[in-house]
Predicted model as a PDB file, atoms N, CA, C, CB and O in Angstrom, pLDDT in the B-factor column:
MODEL        1                                                                  
ATOM      1  N   MET A   1     -16.387-100.184  24.521  1.00 60.00           N  
ATOM      2  CA  MET A   1     -17.751 -99.920  24.117  1.00 60.00           C  
ATOM      3  C   MET A   1     -18.394-101.245  23.712  1.00 60.00           C  
ATOM      4  CB  MET A   1     -17.803 -98.882  22.953  1.00 60.00           C  
ATOM      5  O   MET A   1     -17.760-102.062  23.044  1.00 60.00           O  
ATOM      6  N   ASN A   2     -19.623-101.461  24.104  1.00 72.00           N  
ATOM      7  CA  ASN A   2     -20.293-102.735  23.875  1.00 72.00           C  
ATOM      8  C   ASN A   2     -21.099-102.800  22.593  1.00 72.00           C  
ATOM      9  CB  ASN A   2     -21.180-103.031  25.012  1.00 72.00           C  
ATOM     10  O   ASN A   2     -21.776-103.800  22.351  1.00 72.00           O  
ATOM     11  N   PHE A   3     -21.050-101.776  21.771  1.00 76.00           N  
ATOM     12  CA  PHE A   3     -21.770-101.767  20.505  1.00 76.00           C  
ATOM     13  C   PHE A   3     -20.949-102.479  19.442  1.00 76.00           C  
ATOM     14  CB  PHE A   3     -22.091-100.327  20.065  1.00 76.00           C  
ATOM     15  O   PHE A   3     -19.722-102.386  19.430  1.00 76.00           O  
ATOM     16  N   ASP A   4     -21.637-103.196  18.543  1.00 90.00           N  
ATOM     17  CA  ASP A   4     -20.916-103.596  17.345  1.00 90.00           C  
ATOM     18  C   ASP A   4     -20.967-102.404  16.389  1.00 90.00           C  
ATOM     19  CB  ASP A   4     -21.535-104.905  16.691  1.00 90.00           C  
ATOM     20  O   ASP A   4     -21.806-101.517  16.548  1.00 90.00           O  
ATOM     21  N   ASN A   5     -20.082-102.380  15.410  1.00 91.00           N  
ATOM     22  CA  ASN A   5     -19.967-101.202  14.535  1.00 91.00           C  
ATOM     23  C   ASN A   5     -21.261-100.887  13.805  1.00 91.00           C  
ATOM     24  CB  ASN A   5     -18.862-101.414  13.522  1.00 91.00           C  
ATOM     25  O   ASN A   5     -21.605 -99.716  13.643  1.00 91.00           O  
ATOM     26  N   LYS A   6     -21.980-101.899  13.366  1.00 94.00           N  
ATOM     27  CA  LYS A   6     -23.233-101.661  12.640  1.00 94.00           C  
ATOM     28  C   LYS A   6     -24.250-100.961  13.547  1.00 94.00           C  
ATOM     29  CB  LYS A   6     -23.817-102.997  12.108  1.00 94.00           C  
ATOM     30  O   LYS A   6     -24.908-100.007  13.132  1.00 94.00           O  
ATOM     31  N   GLU A   7     -24.369-101.436  14.768  1.00 95.00           N  
ATOM     32  CA  GLU A   7     -25.295-100.832  15.723  1.00 95.00           C  
ATOM     33  C   GLU A   7     -24.859 -99.414  16.092  1.00 95.00           C  
ATOM     34  CB  GLU A   7     -25.397-101.698  16.984  1.00 95.00           C  
ATOM     35  O   GLU A   7     -25.688 -98.510  16.191  1.00 95.00           O  
ATOM     36  N   LEU A   8     -23.581 -99.231  16.290  1.00 96.00           N  
ATOM     37  CA  LEU A   8     -23.028 -97.922  16.621  1.00 96.00           C  
ATOM     38  C   LEU A   8     -23.283 -96.920  15.500  1.00 96.00           C  
ATOM     39  CB  LEU A   8     -21.528 -98.033  16.899  1.00 96.00           C  
ATOM     40  O   LEU A   8     -23.740 -95.806  15.756  1.00 96.00           O  
ATOM     41  N   ILE A   9     -22.995 -97.303  14.279  1.00 96.00           N  
ATOM     42  CA  ILE A   9     -23.195 -96.417  13.127  1.00 96.00           C  
ATOM     43  C   ILE A   9     -24.663 -96.062  12.972  1.00 96.00           C  
ATOM     44  CB  ILE A   9     -22.673 -97.072  11.838  1.00 96.00           C  
ATOM     45  O   ILE A   9     -24.993 -94.909  12.693  1.00 96.00           O  
ATOM     46  N   GLN A  10     -25.551 -97.036  13.150  1.00 96.00           N  
ATOM     47  CA  GLN A  10     -26.983 -96.755  13.036  1.00 96.00           C  
ATOM     48  C   GLN A  10     -27.426 -95.776  14.114  1.00 96.00           C  
ATOM     49  CB  GLN A  10     -27.799 -98.054  13.134  1.00 96.00           C  
ATOM     50  O   GLN A  10     -28.221 -94.874  13.851  1.00 96.00           O  
ATOM     51  N   ASN A  11     -26.915 -95.952  15.318  1.00 96.00           N  
ATOM     52  CA  ASN A  11     -27.254 -95.047  16.413  1.00 96.00           C  
ATOM     53  C   ASN A  11     -26.809 -93.628  16.097  1.00 96.00           C  
ATOM     54  CB  ASN A  11     -26.615 -95.521  17.721  1.00 96.00           C  
ATOM     55  O   ASN A  11     -27.549 -92.675  16.338  1.00 96.00           O  
ATOM     56  N   LEU A  12     -25.603 -93.483  15.560  1.00 97.00           N  
ATOM     57  CA  LEU A  12     -25.108 -92.157  15.189  1.00 97.00           C  
ATOM     58  C   LEU A  12     -25.933 -91.553  14.057  1.00 97.00           C  
ATOM     59  CB  LEU A  12     -23.636 -92.236  14.777  1.00 97.00           C  
ATOM     60  O   LEU A  12     -26.217 -90.355  14.075  1.00 97.00           O  
ATOM     61  N   LYS A  13     -26.319 -92.354  13.087  1.00 97.00           N  
ATOM     62  CA  LYS A  13     -27.186 -91.857  12.006  1.00 97.00           C  
ATOM     63  C   LYS A  13     -28.532 -91.416  12.562  1.00 97.00           C  
ATOM     64  CB  LYS A  13     -27.388 -92.942  10.926  1.00 97.00           C  
ATOM     65  O   LYS A  13     -29.063 -90.378  12.168  1.00 97.00           O  
ATOM     66  N   ASP A  14     -29.081 -92.208  13.477  1.00 97.00           N  
ATOM     67  CA  ASP A  14     -30.361 -91.859  14.101  1.00 97.00           C  
ATOM     68  C   ASP A  14     -30.268 -90.555  14.890  1.00 97.00           C  
ATOM     69  CB  ASP A  14     -30.825 -92.989  15.020  1.00 97.00           C  
ATOM     70  O   ASP A  14     -31.264 -89.855  15.067  1.00 97.00           O  
ATOM     71  N   ALA A  15     -29.063 -90.237  15.362  1.00 97.00           N  
ATOM     72  CA  ALA A  15     -28.830 -88.991  16.089  1.00 97.00           C  
ATOM     73  C   ALA A  15     -28.465 -87.850  15.140  1.00 97.00           C  
ATOM     74  CB  ALA A  15     -27.721 -89.183  17.126  1.00 97.00           C  
ATOM     75  O   ALA A  15     -27.989 -86.801  15.575  1.00 97.00           O  
ATOM     76  N   ASN A  16     -28.690 -88.058  13.852  1.00 96.00           N  
ATOM     77  CA  ASN A  16     -28.479 -87.043  12.818  1.00 96.00           C  
ATOM     78  C   ASN A  16     -27.006 -86.691  12.602  1.00 96.00           C  
ATOM     79  CB  ASN A  16     -29.241 -85.796  13.175  1.00 96.00           C  
ATOM     80  O   ASN A  16     -26.682 -85.564  12.226  1.00 96.00           O  
ATOM     81  N   CYS A  17     -26.129 -87.644  12.838  1.00 97.00           N  
ATOM     82  CA  CYS A  17     -24.705 -87.423  12.593  1.00 97.00           C  
ATOM     83  C   CYS A  17     -24.399 -87.700  11.126  1.00 97.00           C  
ATOM     84  CB  CYS A  17     -23.833 -88.323  13.516  1.00 97.00           C  
ATOM     85  O   CYS A  17     -24.868 -88.685  10.555  1.00 97.00           O  
ATOM     86  N   CYS A  18     -23.609 -86.819  10.528  1.00 96.00           N  
ATOM     87  CA  CYS A  18     -23.248 -86.972   9.124  1.00 96.00           C  
ATOM     88  C   CYS A  18     -22.130 -88.006   8.969  1.00 96.00           C  
ATOM     89  CB  CYS A  18     -22.815 -85.617   8.529  1.00 96.00           C  
ATOM     90  O   CYS A  18     -21.522 -88.434   9.950  1.00 96.00           O  
ATOM     91  N   ALA A  19     -21.873 -88.395   7.731  1.00 97.00           N  
ATOM     92  CA  ALA A  19     -20.861 -89.405   7.436  1.00 97.00           C  
ATOM     93  C   ALA A  19     -19.481 -88.969   7.920  1.00 97.00           C  
ATOM     94  CB  ALA A  19     -20.823 -89.692   5.938  1.00 97.00           C  
ATOM     95  O   ALA A  19     -18.715 -89.783   8.437  1.00 97.00           O  
ATOM     96  N   GLU A  20     -19.167 -87.694   7.754  1.00 98.00           N  
ATOM     97  CA  GLU A  20     -17.871 -87.173   8.201  1.00 98.00           C  
ATOM     98  C   GLU A  20     -17.726 -87.304   9.723  1.00 98.00           C  
ATOM     99  CB  GLU A  20     -17.709 -85.696   7.774  1.00 98.00           C  
ATOM    100  O   GLU A  20     -16.677 -87.703  10.228  1.00 98.00           O  
ATOM    101  N   PHE A  21     -18.795 -86.962  10.435  1.00 98.00           N  
ATOM    102  CA  PHE A  21     -18.785 -87.088  11.893  1.00 98.00           C  
ATOM    103  C   PHE A  21     -18.572 -88.546  12.289  1.00 98.00           C  
ATOM    104  CB  PHE A  21     -20.103 -86.551  12.499  1.00 98.00           C  
ATOM    105  O   PHE A  21     -17.752 -88.841  13.159  1.00 98.00           O  
ATOM    106  N   ILE A  22     -19.304 -89.453  11.656  1.00 97.00           N  
ATOM    107  CA  ILE A  22     -19.216 -90.874  11.986  1.00 97.00           C  
ATOM    108  C   ILE A  22     -17.805 -91.393  11.744  1.00 97.00           C  
ATOM    109  CB  ILE A  22     -20.230 -91.684  11.163  1.00 97.00           C  
ATOM    110  O   ILE A  22     -17.261 -92.126  12.569  1.00 97.00           O  
ATOM    111  N   GLU A  23     -17.217 -91.018  10.625  1.00 97.00           N  
ATOM    112  CA  GLU A  23     -15.858 -91.466  10.318  1.00 97.00           C  
ATOM    113  C   GLU A  23     -14.868 -90.965  11.370  1.00 97.00           C  
ATOM    114  CB  GLU A  23     -15.437 -90.982   8.920  1.00 97.00           C  
ATOM    115  O   GLU A  23     -14.027 -91.724  11.852  1.00 97.00           O  
ATOM    116  N   LYS A  24     -14.974 -89.693  11.719  1.00 98.00           N  
ATOM    117  CA  LYS A  24     -14.095 -89.129  12.741  1.00 98.00           C  
ATOM    118  C   LYS A  24     -14.315 -89.825  14.077  1.00 98.00           C  
ATOM    119  CB  LYS A  24     -14.330 -87.615  12.883  1.00 98.00           C  
ATOM    120  O   LYS A  24     -13.360 -90.129  14.790  1.00 98.00           O  
ATOM    121  N   PHE A  25     -15.577 -90.075  14.412  1.00 97.00           N  
ATOM    122  CA  PHE A  25     -15.913 -90.747  15.669  1.00 97.00           C  
ATOM    123  C   PHE A  25     -15.274 -92.129  15.737  1.00 97.00           C  
ATOM    124  CB  PHE A  25     -17.434 -90.862  15.826  1.00 97.00           C  
ATOM    125  O   PHE A  25     -14.677 -92.495  16.750  1.00 97.00           O  
ATOM    126  N   LEU A  26     -15.401 -92.887  14.665  1.00 96.00           N  
ATOM    127  CA  LEU A  26     -14.880 -94.252  14.648  1.00 96.00           C  
ATOM    128  C   LEU A  26     -13.362 -94.305  14.785  1.00 96.00           C  
ATOM    129  CB  LEU A  26     -15.294 -94.942  13.372  1.00 96.00           C  
ATOM    130  O   LEU A  26     -12.814 -95.294  15.273  1.00 96.00           O  
ATOM    131  N   GLN A  27     -12.688 -93.248  14.359  1.00 96.00           N  
ATOM    132  CA  GLN A  27     -11.228 -93.229  14.398  1.00 96.00           C  
ATOM    133  C   GLN A  27     -10.667 -92.594  15.670  1.00 96.00           C  
ATOM    134  CB  GLN A  27     -10.703 -92.491  13.199  1.00 96.00           C  
ATOM    135  O   GLN A  27      -9.450 -92.500  15.828  1.00 96.00           O  
ATOM    136  N   SER A  28     -11.539 -92.160  16.573  1.00 96.00           N  
ATOM    137  CA  SER A  28     -11.104 -91.405  17.752  1.00 96.00           C  
ATOM    138  C   SER A  28     -11.006 -92.282  18.993  1.00 96.00           C  
ATOM    139  CB  SER A  28     -12.060 -90.255  18.016  1.00 96.00           C  
ATOM    140  O   SER A  28     -11.569 -93.374  19.068  1.00 96.00           O  
ATOM    141  N   ASP A  29     -10.262 -91.751  19.968  1.00 96.00           N  
ATOM    142  CA  ASP A  29     -10.235 -92.415  21.272  1.00 96.00           C  
ATOM    143  C   ASP A  29     -11.462 -91.967  22.081  1.00 96.00           C  
ATOM    144  CB  ASP A  29      -8.902 -92.089  22.044  1.00 96.00           C  
ATOM    145  O   ASP A  29     -12.200 -91.079  21.656  1.00 96.00           O  
ATOM    146  N   ASN A  30     -11.666 -92.580  23.229  1.00 95.00           N  
ATOM    147  CA  ASN A  30     -12.880 -92.318  24.005  1.00 95.00           C  
ATOM    148  C   ASN A  30     -13.026 -90.864  24.440  1.00 95.00           C  
ATOM    149  CB  ASN A  30     -12.900 -93.197  25.219  1.00 95.00           C  
ATOM    150  O   ASN A  30     -14.140 -90.343  24.487  1.00 95.00           O  
ATOM    151  N   LYS A  31     -11.917 -90.206  24.757  1.00 98.00           N  
ATOM    152  CA  LYS A  31     -11.980 -88.806  25.171  1.00 98.00           C  
ATOM    153  C   LYS A  31     -12.529 -87.933  24.044  1.00 98.00           C  
ATOM    154  CB  LYS A  31     -10.589 -88.308  25.599  1.00 98.00           C  
ATOM    155  O   LYS A  31     -13.386 -87.079  24.274  1.00 98.00           O  
ATOM    156  N   VAL A  32     -12.036 -88.148  22.837  1.00 98.00           N  
ATOM    157  CA  VAL A  32     -12.503 -87.377  21.680  1.00 98.00           C  
ATOM    158  C   VAL A  32     -13.946 -87.771  21.346  1.00 98.00           C  
ATOM    159  CB  VAL A  32     -11.571 -87.607  20.447  1.00 98.00           C  
ATOM    160  O   VAL A  32     -14.755 -86.913  20.992  1.00 98.00           O  
ATOM    161  N   LYS A  33     -14.268 -89.046  21.453  1.00 97.00           N  
ATOM    162  CA  LYS A  33     -15.639 -89.503  21.188  1.00 97.00           C  
ATOM    163  C   LYS A  33     -16.632 -88.790  22.096  1.00 97.00           C  
ATOM    164  CB  LYS A  33     -15.749 -91.026  21.381  1.00 97.00           C  
ATOM    165  O   LYS A  33     -17.681 -88.338  21.638  1.00 97.00           O  
ATOM    166  N   LEU A  34     -16.304 -88.690  23.376  1.00 98.00           N  
ATOM    167  CA  LEU A  34     -17.192 -87.997  24.311  1.00 98.00           C  
ATOM    168  C   LEU A  34     -17.353 -86.529  23.927  1.00 98.00           C  
ATOM    169  CB  LEU A  34     -16.655 -88.110  25.744  1.00 98.00           C  
ATOM    170  O   LEU A  34     -18.454 -85.984  24.015  1.00 98.00           O  
ATOM    171  N   LYS A  35     -16.265 -85.885  23.500  1.00 98.00           N  
ATOM    172  CA  LYS A  35     -16.332 -84.488  23.072  1.00 98.00           C  
ATOM    173  C   LYS A  35     -17.219 -84.348  21.834  1.00 98.00           C  
ATOM    174  CB  LYS A  35     -14.918 -83.942  22.782  1.00 98.00           C  
ATOM    175  O   LYS A  35     -18.043 -83.437  21.757  1.00 98.00           O  
ATOM    176  N   LEU A  36     -17.049 -85.244  20.875  1.00 98.00           N  
ATOM    177  CA  LEU A  36     -17.863 -85.201  19.655  1.00 98.00           C  
ATOM    178  C   LEU A  36     -19.346 -85.401  19.978  1.00 98.00           C  
ATOM    179  CB  LEU A  36     -17.389 -86.275  18.655  1.00 98.00           C  
ATOM    180  O   LEU A  36     -20.201 -84.696  19.441  1.00 98.00           O  
ATOM    181  N   LEU A  37     -19.643 -86.347  20.841  1.00 98.00           N  
ATOM    182  CA  LEU A  37     -21.032 -86.599  21.212  1.00 98.00           C  
ATOM    183  C   LEU A  37     -21.635 -85.406  21.941  1.00 98.00           C  
ATOM    184  CB  LEU A  37     -21.129 -87.848  22.084  1.00 98.00           C  
ATOM    185  O   LEU A  37     -22.801 -85.074  21.729  1.00 98.00           O  
ATOM    186  N   ALA A  38     -20.855 -84.763  22.793  1.00 98.00           N  
ATOM    187  CA  ALA A  38     -21.339 -83.572  23.496  1.00 98.00           C  
ATOM    188  C   ALA A  38     -21.626 -82.441  22.512  1.00 98.00           C  
ATOM    189  CB  ALA A  38     -20.312 -83.112  24.545  1.00 98.00           C  
ATOM    190  O   ALA A  38     -22.616 -81.725  22.663  1.00 98.00           O  
ATOM    191  N   GLN A  39     -20.768 -82.277  21.508  1.00 97.00           N  
ATOM    192  CA  GLN A  39     -20.983 -81.241  20.491  1.00 97.00           C  
ATOM    193  C   GLN A  39     -22.250 -81.530  19.687  1.00 97.00           C  
ATOM    194  CB  GLN A  39     -19.763 -81.148  19.546  1.00 97.00           C  
ATOM    195  O   GLN A  39     -23.027 -80.617  19.410  1.00 97.00           O  
ATOM    196  N   GLN A  40     -22.462 -82.792  19.310  1.00 98.00           N  
ATOM    197  CA  GLN A  40     -23.658 -83.154  18.549  1.00 98.00           C  
ATOM    198  C   GLN A  40     -24.906 -82.946  19.396  1.00 98.00           C  
ATOM    199  CB  GLN A  40     -23.575 -84.615  18.067  1.00 98.00           C  
ATOM    200  O   GLN A  40     -25.933 -82.484  18.899  1.00 98.00           O  
ATOM    201  N   ARG A  41     -24.813 -83.287  20.669  1.00 98.00           N  
ATOM    202  CA  ARG A  41     -25.942 -83.091  21.576  1.00 98.00           C  
ATOM    203  C   ARG A  41     -26.300 -81.611  21.678  1.00 98.00           C  
ATOM    204  CB  ARG A  41     -25.619 -83.658  22.970  1.00 98.00           C  
ATOM    205  O   ARG A  41     -27.475 -81.247  21.630  1.00 98.00           O  
ATOM    206  N   LYS A  42     -25.285 -80.759  21.817  1.00 98.00           N  
ATOM    207  CA  LYS A  42     -25.524 -79.314  21.887  1.00 98.00           C  
ATOM    208  C   LYS A  42     -26.164 -78.809  20.597  1.00 98.00           C  
ATOM    209  CB  LYS A  42     -24.207 -78.560  22.156  1.00 98.00           C  
ATOM    210  O   LYS A  42     -27.094 -78.004  20.635  1.00 98.00           O  
ATOM    211  N   TYR A  43     -25.666 -79.283  19.458  1.00 97.00           N  
ATOM    212  CA  TYR A  43     -26.241 -78.885  18.168  1.00 97.00           C  
ATOM    213  C   TYR A  43     -27.720 -79.264  18.097  1.00 97.00           C  
ATOM    214  CB  TYR A  43     -25.467 -79.540  17.003  1.00 97.00           C  
ATOM    215  O   TYR A  43     -28.556 -78.451  17.703  1.00 97.00           O  
ATOM    216  N   LEU A  44     -28.038 -80.495  18.477  1.00 97.00           N  
ATOM    217  CA  LEU A  44     -29.426 -80.948  18.426  1.00 97.00           C  
ATOM    218  C   LEU A  44     -30.304 -80.172  19.398  1.00 97.00           C  
ATOM    219  CB  LEU A  44     -29.507 -82.437  18.730  1.00 97.00           C  
ATOM    220  O   LEU A  44     -31.447 -79.843  19.081  1.00 97.00           O  
ATOM    221  N   LEU A  45     -29.775 -79.879  20.575  1.00 98.00           N  
ATOM    222  CA  LEU A  45     -30.538 -79.111  21.549  1.00 98.00           C  
ATOM    223  C   LEU A  45     -30.793 -77.693  21.046  1.00 98.00           C  
ATOM    224  CB  LEU A  45     -29.804 -79.071  22.890  1.00 98.00           C  
ATOM    225  O   LEU A  45     -31.885 -77.157  21.236  1.00 98.00           O  
ATOM    226  N   ASP A  46     -29.800 -77.083  20.406  1.00 98.00           N  
ATOM    227  CA  ASP A  46     -29.993 -75.760  19.807  1.00 98.00           C  
ATOM    228  C   ASP A  46     -31.067 -75.797  18.731  1.00 98.00           C  
ATOM    229  CB  ASP A  46     -28.679 -75.241  19.217  1.00 98.00           C  
ATOM    230  O   ASP A  46     -31.885 -74.883  18.635  1.00 98.00           O  
ATOM    231  N   GLU A  47     -31.066 -76.856  17.919  1.00 97.00           N  
ATOM    232  CA  GLU A  47     -32.086 -77.014  16.887  1.00 97.00           C  
ATOM    233  C   GLU A  47     -33.475 -77.175  17.507  1.00 97.00           C  
ATOM    234  CB  GLU A  47     -31.761 -78.221  15.999  1.00 97.00           C  
ATOM    235  O   GLU A  47     -34.458 -76.625  17.010  1.00 97.00           O  
ATOM    236  N   LEU A  48     -33.538 -77.930  18.589  1.00 98.00           N  
ATOM    237  CA  LEU A  48     -34.802 -78.123  19.292  1.00 98.00           C  
ATOM    238  C   LEU A  48     -35.341 -76.795  19.807  1.00 98.00           C  
ATOM    239  CB  LEU A  48     -34.627 -79.110  20.452  1.00 98.00           C  
ATOM    240  O   LEU A  48     -36.528 -76.502  19.667  1.00 98.00           O  
ATOM    241  N   HIS A  49     -34.469 -75.999  20.399  1.00 98.00           N  
ATOM    242  CA  HIS A  49     -34.897 -74.697  20.912  1.00 98.00           C  
ATOM    243  C   HIS A  49     -35.343 -73.770  19.785  1.00 98.00           C  
ATOM    244  CB  HIS A  49     -33.766 -74.045  21.707  1.00 98.00           C  
ATOM    245  O   HIS A  49     -36.310 -73.024  19.939  1.00 98.00           O  
ATOM    246  N   ALA A  50     -34.649 -73.813  18.664  1.00 98.00           N  
ATOM    247  CA  ALA A  50     -35.044 -72.992  17.518  1.00 98.00           C  
ATOM    248  C   ALA A  50     -36.416 -73.428  17.005  1.00 98.00           C  
ATOM    249  CB  ALA A  50     -33.989 -73.087  16.388  1.00 98.00           C  
ATOM    250  O   ALA A  50     -37.252 -72.589  16.670  1.00 98.00           O  
ATOM    251  N   SER A  51     -36.642 -74.719  16.945  1.00 98.00           N  
ATOM    252  CA  SER A  51     -37.946 -75.224  16.514  1.00 98.00           C  
ATOM    253  C   SER A  51     -39.037 -74.808  17.490  1.00 98.00           C  
ATOM    254  CB  SER A  51     -37.915 -76.752  16.379  1.00 98.00           C  
ATOM    255  O   SER A  51     -40.145 -74.458  17.083  1.00 98.00           O  
ATOM    256  N   GLN A  52     -38.720 -74.847  18.771  1.00 98.00           N  
ATOM    257  CA  GLN A  52     -39.703 -74.429  19.774  1.00 98.00           C  
ATOM    258  C   GLN A  52     -40.059 -72.960  19.604  1.00 98.00           C  
ATOM    259  CB  GLN A  52     -39.167 -74.680  21.190  1.00 98.00           C  
ATOM    260  O   GLN A  52     -41.224 -72.589  19.748  1.00 98.00           O  
ATOM    261  N   ARG A  53     -39.074 -72.116  19.299  1.00 98.00           N  
ATOM    262  CA  ARG A  53     -39.366 -70.699  19.072  1.00 98.00           C  
ATOM    263  C   ARG A  53     -40.279 -70.525  17.854  1.00 98.00           C  
ATOM    264  CB  ARG A  53     -38.055 -69.901  18.878  1.00 98.00           C  
ATOM    265  O   ARG A  53     -41.182 -69.688  17.866  1.00 98.00           O  
ATOM    266  N   ARG A  54     -40.043 -71.311  16.812  1.00 98.00           N  
ATOM    267  CA  ARG A  54     -40.898 -71.219  15.619  1.00 98.00           C  
ATOM    268  C   ARG A  54     -42.318 -71.679  15.934  1.00 98.00           C  
ATOM    269  CB  ARG A  54     -40.313 -72.062  14.466  1.00 98.00           C  
ATOM    270  O   ARG A  54     -43.285 -71.081  15.462  1.00 98.00           O  
ATOM    271  N   ILE A  55     -42.443 -72.720  16.716  1.00 98.00           N  
ATOM    272  CA  ILE A  55     -43.769 -73.191  17.129  1.00 98.00           C  
ATOM    273  C   ILE A  55     -44.456 -72.129  17.969  1.00 98.00           C  
ATOM    274  CB  ILE A  55     -43.663 -74.515  17.920  1.00 98.00           C  
ATOM    275  O   ILE A  55     -45.654 -71.896  17.807  1.00 98.00           O  
ATOM    276  N   ASP A  56     -43.721 -71.483  18.863  1.00 98.00           N  
ATOM    277  CA  ASP A  56     -44.291 -70.411  19.680  1.00 98.00           C  
ATOM    278  C   ASP A  56     -44.834 -69.281  18.809  1.00 98.00           C  
ATOM    279  CB  ASP A  56     -43.239 -69.866  20.652  1.00 98.00           C  
ATOM    280  O   ASP A  56     -45.880 -68.710  19.118  1.00 98.00           O  
ATOM    281  N   CYS A  57     -44.134 -68.954  17.725  1.00 98.00           N  
ATOM    282  CA  CYS A  57     -44.609 -67.922  16.806  1.00 98.00           C  
ATOM    283  C   CYS A  57     -45.931 -68.328  16.169  1.00 98.00           C  
ATOM    284  CB  CYS A  57     -43.563 -67.648  15.720  1.00 98.00           C  
ATOM    285  O   CYS A  57     -46.855 -67.520  16.077  1.00 98.00           O  
ATOM    286  N   LEU A  58     -46.018 -69.564  15.737  1.00 98.00           N  
ATOM    287  CA  LEU A  58     -47.260 -70.050  15.142  1.00 98.00           C  
ATOM    288  C   LEU A  58     -48.389 -70.077  16.165  1.00 98.00           C  
ATOM    289  CB  LEU A  58     -47.055 -71.444  14.552  1.00 98.00           C  
ATOM    290  O   LEU A  58     -49.520 -69.701  15.857  1.00 98.00           O  
ATOM    291  N   ASP A  59     -48.086 -70.515  17.362  1.00 98.00           N  
ATOM    292  CA  ASP A  59     -49.098 -70.530  18.421  1.00 98.00           C  
ATOM    293  C   ASP A  59     -49.618 -69.130  18.699  1.00 98.00           C  
ATOM    294  CB  ASP A  59     -48.527 -71.138  19.702  1.00 98.00           C  
ATOM    295  O   ASP A  59     -50.815 -68.941  18.918  1.00 98.00           O  
ATOM    296  N   TYR A  60     -48.729 -68.150  18.692  1.00 97.00           N  
ATOM    297  CA  TYR A  60     -49.133 -66.771  18.921  1.00 97.00           C  
ATOM    298  C   TYR A  60     -50.064 -66.292  17.808  1.00 97.00           C  
ATOM    299  CB  TYR A  60     -47.900 -65.860  19.017  1.00 97.00           C  
ATOM    300  O   TYR A  60     -51.092 -65.670  18.078  1.00 97.00           O  
ATOM    301  N   LEU A  61     -49.704 -66.581  16.565  1.00 98.00           N  
ATOM    302  CA  LEU A  61     -50.566 -66.180  15.447  1.00 98.00           C  
ATOM    303  C   LEU A  61     -51.930 -66.854  15.530  1.00 98.00           C  
ATOM    304  CB  LEU A  61     -49.897 -66.518  14.108  1.00 98.00           C  
ATOM    305  O   LEU A  61     -52.952 -66.222  15.264  1.00 98.00           O  
ATOM    306  N   MET A  62     -51.953 -68.115  15.893  1.00 97.00           N  
ATOM    307  CA  MET A  62     -53.232 -68.830  16.037  1.00 97.00           C  
ATOM    308  C   MET A  62     -54.068 -68.205  17.149  1.00 97.00           C  
ATOM    309  CB  MET A  62     -52.992 -70.333  16.330  1.00 97.00           C  
ATOM    310  O   MET A  62     -55.279 -68.038  17.006  1.00 97.00           O  
ATOM    311  N   TYR A  63     -53.422 -67.866  18.246  1.00 97.00           N  
ATOM    312  CA  TYR A  63     -54.108 -67.220  19.357  1.00 97.00           C  
ATOM    313  C   TYR A  63     -54.715 -65.890  18.914  1.00 97.00           C  
ATOM    314  CB  TYR A  63     -53.143 -67.001  20.530  1.00 97.00           C  
ATOM    315  O   TYR A  63     -55.875 -65.604  19.210  1.00 97.00           O  
ATOM    316  N   LYS A  64     -53.926 -65.077  18.201  1.00 97.00           N  
ATOM    317  CA  LYS A  64     -54.396 -63.773  17.746  1.00 97.00           C  
ATOM    318  C   LYS A  64     -55.562 -63.907  16.768  1.00 97.00           C  
ATOM    319  CB  LYS A  64     -53.253 -63.001  17.092  1.00 97.00           C  
ATOM    320  O   LYS A  64     -56.502 -63.112  16.804  1.00 97.00           O  
ATOM    321  N   LEU A  65     -55.499 -64.913  15.895  1.00 97.00           N  
ATOM    322  CA  LEU A  65     -56.576 -65.090  14.935  1.00 97.00           C  
ATOM    323  C   LEU A  65     -57.884 -65.545  15.591  1.00 97.00           C  
ATOM    324  CB  LEU A  65     -56.158 -66.087  13.884  1.00 97.00           C  
ATOM    325  O   LEU A  65     -58.969 -65.278  15.075  1.00 97.00           O  
ATOM    326  N   LYS A  66     -57.776 -66.220  16.707  1.00 96.00           N  
ATOM    327  CA  LYS A  66     -58.963 -66.692  17.418  1.00 96.00           C  
ATOM    328  C   LYS A  66     -59.613 -65.609  18.252  1.00 96.00           C  
ATOM    329  CB  LYS A  66     -58.608 -67.853  18.299  1.00 96.00           C  
ATOM    330  O   LYS A  66     -60.762 -65.761  18.666  1.00 96.00           O  
ATOM    331  N   GLU A  67     -58.908 -64.518  18.508  1.00 93.00           N  
ATOM    332  CA  GLU A  67     -59.467 -63.423  19.315  1.00 93.00           C  
ATOM    333  C   GLU A  67     -60.653 -62.773  18.663  1.00 93.00           C  
ATOM    334  CB  GLU A  67     -58.421 -62.383  19.581  1.00 93.00           C  
ATOM    335  O   GLU A  67     -61.228 -61.838  19.221  1.00 93.00           O  
TER     336      GLU A  67                                                      
ENDMDL                                                                          
END                                                                             
């Protein structure tokens, strides 16, 4: 991996990874690292979809109020 540890840790923090995740990531081999990153990506994508559903609810209420 071409990241220095400081850059790598900042990137993981920016991706909303907790300290426990970062510690586990740093101690893992590449196969486990890829699995951890895929799990974090899925978590973030699920959060994004949940936020989109909440926005859709607000949009619907705004639409109804404008009728």
